SEKOLTI-742474 format. One record per residue (C-alpha): residue number from 1; x negated, y negated, z negated. Coordinates in steps of 0.25 Angstrom, whole numbers, padded with zeros to 4 digits. Example, Ala and Ser with C-alpha at 12.3 -4.5 7.8 and 13.67 -1.06 7.14 Angstrom:
1:-0049:0018:-0031
2:-0055:0004:-0029
END
This chain:
1:0000:0000:0000
2:-0005:-0014:0004
3:-0006:-0025:-0007
4:0000:-0038:-0003
5:-0014:-0044:-0004
6:-0019:-0033:0006
7:-0007:-0036:0015
8:-0010:-0051:0015
9:-0025:-0048:0019
10:-0021:-0039:0030
11:-0011:-0050:0035
12:-0021:-0060:0034
13:-0031:-0052:0043
14:-0021:-0048:0053
15:-0016:-0063:0055
16:-0031:-0067:0056
17:-0034:-0056:0066
18:-0022:-0058:0075
19:-0017:-0043:0073
20:-0003:-0048:0069
21:-0002:-0058:0081
22:0011:-0058:0089
23:0026:-0059:0088
24:0033:-0052:0076
25:0048:-0049:0075
26:0056:-0048:0062
27:0063:-0035:0061
28:0077:-0038:0056
29:0080:-0024:0052
30:0069:-0024:0042
31:0068:-0038:0037
32:0077:-0045:0026
33:0080:-0058:0021
34:0087:-0059:0008
35:0093:-0071:-0001
36:0094:-0072:-0016
37:0100:-0083:-0024
38:0109:-0085:-0036
39:0124:-0089:-0038
40:0133:-0092:-0049
41:0123:-0101:-0056
42:0111:-0092:-0054
43:0118:-0080:-0061
44:0122:-0072:-0048
45:0111:-0067:-0038
46:0114:-0068:-0024
47:0107:-0059:-0014
48:0109:-0059:0001
49:0102:-0054:0014
50:0102:-0060:0028
51:0106:-0049:0037
52:0100:-0055:0049
53:0085:-0059:0050
54:0076:-0061:0062
55:0063:-0067:0065
56:0049:-0066:0071
57:0035:-0072:0071
58:0022:-0073:0078
59:0008:-0071:0073
60:-0002:-0078:0081
61:-0016:-0072:0084
62:-0021:-0082:0074
63:-0012:-0077:0063
64:-0002:-0088:0063
65:0012:-0083:0060
66:0025:-0090:0064
67:0039:-0084:0064
68:0054:-0085:0060
69:0064:-0077:0051
70:0079:-0080:0054
71:0090:-0076:0045
72:0105:-0077:0050
73:0112:-0085:0040
74:0125:-0078:0043
75:0119:-0065:0039
76:0117:-0068:0024
77:0123:-0057:0016
78:0125:-0057:0001
79:0135:-0046:0001
80:0146:-0055:-0003
81:0154:-0060:0009
82:0160:-0072:0003
83:0146:-0077:-0001
84:0140:-0073:0012
85:0151:-0082:0019
86:0147:-0093:0010
87:0132:-0092:0013
88:0135:-0092:0028
89:0144:-0105:0026
90:0140:-0120:0027
91:0138:-0120:0012
92:0125:-0111:0014
93:0119:-0106:0027
94:0130:-0111:0037
95:0127:-0099:0045
96:0136:-0103:0057
97:0129:-0116:0059
98:0115:-0112:0054
99:0114:-0097:0058
100:0099:-0095:0055
101:0090:-0096:0043
102:0076:-0097:0048
103:0062:-0096:0042
104:0051:-0101:0052
105:0037:-0096:0048
106:0026:-0106:0051
107:0015:-0100:0043
108:0011:-0087:0036
109:-0002:-0086:0029
110:-0008:-0075:0021
111:-0008:-0079:0006
112:-0012:-0071:-0006
113:-0005:-0058:-0006
114:0005:-0062:0005
115:0008:-0074:0014
116:0012:-0088:0014
117:0024:-0091:0023
118:0027:-0105:0028
119:0039:-0109:0037
120:0052:-0116:0038
121:0065:-0111:0033
122:0078:-0116:0040
123:0092:-0115:0034
124:0104:-0123:0040
125:0094:-0131:0049
126:0086:-0136:0037
127:0072:-0132:0038
128:0062:-0131:0026
129:0047:-0127:0025
130:0045:-0115:0016
131:0033:-0107:0012
132:0033:-0094:0004
133:0024:-0082:0001
134:0027:-0069:0008
135:0021:-0055:0009
136:0017:-0049:0022
137:0015:-0034:0024
138:0010:-0027:0037
139:0017:-0013:0035
140:0013:-0008:0049
141:0008:-0012:0062
142:0017:-0022:0069
143:0025:-0026:0056
144:0024:-0037:0046
145:0033:-0039:0034
146:0035:-0052:0027
147:0042:-0053:0013
148:0045:-0066:0006
149:0054:-0072:-0004
150:0057:-0086:-0002
151:0064:-0096:-0012
152:0073:-0106:-0005
153:0082:-0117:-0010
154:0094:-0117:-0001
155:0097:-0132:-0004
156:0084:-0135:0004
157:0092:-0130:0016
158:0105:-0137:0014
159:0112:-0126:0007
160:0117:-0134:-0005
161:0130:-0127:-0008
162:0131:-0124:-0022
163:0145:-0124:-0028
164:0144:-0128:-0043
165:0129:-0124:-0043
166:0132:-0110:-0042
167:0122:-0105:-0031
168:0107:-0106:-0032
169:0100:-0114:-0022
170:0088:-0106:-0024
171:0087:-0094:-0015
172:0077:-0083:-0012
173:0075:-0077:0002
174:0068:-0064:0003
175:0062:-0060:0017
176:0057:-0047:0021
177:0053:-0049:0036
178:0048:-0037:0044
179:0041:-0042:0057
180:0037:-0032:0068
181:0028:-0035:0080
182:0035:-0038:0092
END
């Protein structure tokens, strides 16, 4: 089993020597994006998943990484139909008008036992720079896996609905993104 530090060193070497150069496609069948928050004044955990995820990226011969991950706002699923309908409404994602939640990767650099990820998160046409740590594993030839947990304040993106202060504005997005060469 490879340690995170070993995986980071291997990634650093492969980015430097160009062996990862090329186009990479996100495998939606093996990738996930989940959402965690709290409701009822922080007493009730809310968990959900985005059932539609797509994306891809490019690694240059010099090791520069760019890419995108796109979540379908209408595909949010918390297993409570009434809540899901509300999340898709104009109070939150306004999925009919803004169907995509997009993260655009500008930079990925090996750092410590993982990587440092920087880019832009766009929700409801509001874009904000965001940086976070992640882990990258290289489980086999032609495959790269990125795992990250990202804290997001939804009010930064215009999602301010909060009847009687019941819903937390702090959310956690967890991404497990499997990319294949292609």
